[in-house]
C-alpha positions in Angstrom: 55.0 139.5 177.1 51.7 141.1 177.0 49.7 141.7 173.8 50.8 145.5 173.8 54.4 144.4 173.9 53.9 141.8 171.2 52.3 144.5 169.0 55.2 146.9 169.6 57.7 144.0 168.6 55.7 143.3 165.2 55.5 147.0 164.4 59.2 147.7 165.0 60.0 144.6 162.7 57.7 146.0 160.0 59.2 149.2 160.0 62.8 147.9 159.5 64.1 148.2 156.2 63.7 145.0 153.9 66.8 142.9 153.8 68.5 143.4 150.4 69.3 140.2 148.3 72.7 140.0 147.1 73.4 140.3 143.4 74.2 136.9 141.7 78.3 136.5 141.7 79.9 137.1 138.2 83.3 136.1 137.1 85.6 137.4 134.2 86.9 134.7 132.0 89.6 134.8 129.5 89.0 132.7 126.4 91.7 131.3 124.4 90.4 132.3 120.9 87.0 133.7 121.6 84.7 135.1 118.7 85.2 137.3 115.6 85.0 140.9 116.5 81.9 142.3 114.5 83.6 145.8 114.6 86.4 145.9 112.1 87.8 149.0 113.4 88.9 146.8 116.7 90.9 143.8 117.4 90.0 140.9 115.2 88.9 138.4 118.1 87.2 139.0 121.4 88.4 136.8 124.1 86.9 138.3 127.4 83.7 137.0 128.7 81.6 137.7 131.7 79.7 134.7 133.3 77.5 134.3 136.5 76.8 131.8 139.2 74.0 129.3 138.2 70.7 129.5 140.2 67.9 127.6 141.0 65.9 129.3 138.3 68.7 128.0 135.9 68.4 124.4 137.4 64.5 124.5 136.6 65.4 125.9 133.1 67.8 123.2 132.2 65.7 120.4 133.7 63.1 121.4 131.1 65.5 121.4 128.3 66.9 117.9 129.2 63.3 116.5 129.0 63.1 117.5 125.3 63.0 114.3 123.0 65.4 115.6 120.3 68.0 117.1 122.7 71.8 116.0 122.2 74.5 116.1 124.8 76.1 119.1 122.8 72.8 120.8 122.5 72.5 120.6 126.3 75.9 121.9 127.1 75.3 124.9 124.7 72.1 125.7 126.6 74.2 125.6 129.9 76.8 127.9 128.7 74.2 130.3 127.0 72.3 130.4 130.3 75.2 131.4 132.5 77.3 133.5 130.2 76.2 137.2 130.3 78.4 138.8 127.5 81.6 138.0 125.3 83.2 141.4 125.0 80.6 144.0 124.3 78.3 141.1 122.6 75.4 140.2 125.0 74.7 136.5 125.4 72.0 136.1 128.1 70.6 132.8 126.6 71.5 133.4 123.0 73.0 130.0 121.8 73.7 131.8 118.5 76.9 133.5 120.1 77.9 130.4 121.9 77.9 128.5 118.6 80.6 130.9 117.3 83.0 129.6 119.9 85.6 126.8 119.5 84.8 123.8 121.5 87.8 124.5 123.8 86.4 127.9 124.7 83.1 126.4 125.3 84.8 124.2 127.8 86.6 127.1 129.5 83.3 128.6 130.0 81.7 125.3 131.5 84.6 124.9 133.8 84.3 128.6 135.0 80.5 128.1 135.5 81.5 125.4 137.9 83.9 127.8 139.6 81.5 130.6 139.8 78.7 128.4 141.1 80.6 126.2 143.8 83.9 127.9 144.5 87.5 126.4 143.7 86.4 123.2 145.4 83.5 121.0 144.1 82.3 118.5 146.5 80.5 115.4 145.3 78.9 112.2 146.8 80.4 108.9 145.4 79.4 105.4 146.4 82.3 102.7 146.6 81.8 100.1 144.0 83.2 97.5 146.4 81.5 98.3 149.7 78.8 100.8 148.8 80.1 103.3 151.5 79.1 107.0 150.5 82.0 109.1 150.1 82.2 112.8 150.1 84.8 113.7 147.4 86.3 117.2 146.9 87.4 118.1 143.5 90.2 120.8 143.2 89.1 122.5 140.1 92.5 124.0 139.1 94.4 120.8 140.1 92.1 118.3 138.7 91.1 120.2 135.5 94.1 122.2 134.3 93.8 124.5 131.3 96.1 123.7 128.6 97.4 126.8 126.5 98.2 126.5 122.8 101.9 126.4 121.8 101.4 128.3 118.6 99.6 131.4 117.4 96.0 130.1 117.6 94.5 133.1 115.7 96.3 132.0 112.5 94.9 128.5 112.7 96.5 125.2 112.6 99.1 124.6 109.8 99.1 120.8 108.6 101.5 119.5 106.0 99.8 117.5 103.2 101.0 116.0 99.9 99.7 119.0 98.2 101.4 121.6 100.4 100.4 123.2 103.8 96.7 123.5 104.6 95.5 126.0 107.4 92.7 124.7 109.4 90.4 126.7 112.0 89.0 124.7 114.9 85.8 123.0 115.2 83.1 125.3 116.6 80.3 124.5 118.9 77.6 125.0 116.3 79.6 123.9 113.4 79.9 120.0 113.5 76.4 118.8 113.8 76.4 115.1 112.5 73.1 113.6 112.1 72.2 109.7 112.6 72.3 109.2 109.0 75.8 110.4 108.4 78.7 107.8 108.2 82.3 108.6 109.5 83.5 109.5 106.0 80.7 112.1 105.6 81.3 113.5 109.1 84.9 114.0 108.2 84.0 115.8 105.0 81.6 118.2 106.9 84.4 118.8 109.6 87.2 119.5 107.0 84.9 121.7 104.9 83.8 123.8 107.9 87.4 124.2 109.4 89.4 124.8 106.4 90.7 128.4 105.9 90.9 129.1 102.1 92.3 132.1 100.4 89.1 132.7 98.5 85.5 132.7 100.0 83.7 129.5 99.0 80.2 128.2 99.6 79.7 125.3 101.8 79.1 122.9 98.9 82.4 124.2 97.3 84.1 123.6 100.6 82.6 120.0 100.7 83.8 119.3 97.1 87.3 120.5 98.3 87.4 118.0 101.2 85.9 115.2 98.9 88.8 115.7 96.3 91.4 115.4 98.8 93.4 112.1 99.0 92.4 109.8 101.6 95.9 109.9 103.0 95.5 113.9 103.3 92.0 113.7 104.6 93.4 111.3 107.4 96.4 113.6 108.1 94.1 116.6 108.6 91.5 115.1 110.7 93.9 113.6 112.8 95.7 116.8 113.3 92.3 118.4 114.2 91.6 115.6 116.8 95.2 115.6 118.2 94.8 119.4 119.2 95.1 119.5 122.9 93.9 122.9 124.2 91.7 124.0 126.9 90.4 121.9 130.0 89.9 118.2 129.6 87.7 115.9 131.8 90.0 113.4 133.3 89.7 110.5 135.6 90.0 111.5 139.1 91.7 109.0 141.5 90.6 108.7 145.2 90.2 106.0 147.8 87.2 104.9 149.9 87.2 106.3 153.2 85.6 103.0 154.7 87.4 100.3 152.8 90.4 101.8 151.2 89.3 100.6 147.8 90.4 102.8 144.8 87.9 104.7 143.4 88.5 106.3 139.9 85.8 108.9 139.0 85.3 110.0 135.5 82.8 112.9 135.5 81.4 114.7 132.6 80.4 118.5 132.4 76.6 117.8 133.5 77.6 115.8 136.5 80.2 118.4 137.5 77.9 121.1 137.3 74.7 119.6 138.3 75.3 116.3 139.8 
């Protein structure tokens, strides 16, 4: 090809339309409870969300979040969900952790699982080294099979009714931004804080009045209420995935957390 032909090829290439970058894939997600609707003229709860695939820009952002000295695991998960969630109903998110903080923990986990699905598809492939022979194994995680979502068997919008020695108590569910124990809080103080923030009372009370209500409960009733909350089995649960080494056949139980499932 002479110089004239080369110039013609280059010229033709330059005049071709610029390839269009595909849009970032999105996914509609149904939440179990959702967030309270700010519009009083509409249904009380908003339980539809839209998320998107996580990209390299998100990976860089989350790496910078991870390097912060005061970041907790819960904070990091909230940052992941806020980054990948576009909206909940008509409420925009786009990185606003304040919206994510309104979600119950099981709805946060539904969004985390959905982000894995939006980013990788229904199957997530990870590399695991066998603890016996050190052989590297490509393991395929089937999201729907390995992490099924448990639906509630009661009307979750009305809360959890728990019988105590003083009658039935209605509890809401721990929210992403609600239970924030500090290092100087003991277990009893954490339980007081959790009960104060989860109880649904007939009259509106201040935070301190709610804590005083929780402190005035008998130890037996406090234990009954905290155990009832901790026993709620709703949403997806990270559990052990059992597989075998392709080289030596050794059993390889794999326990993943949300971060390794998303970014590992």
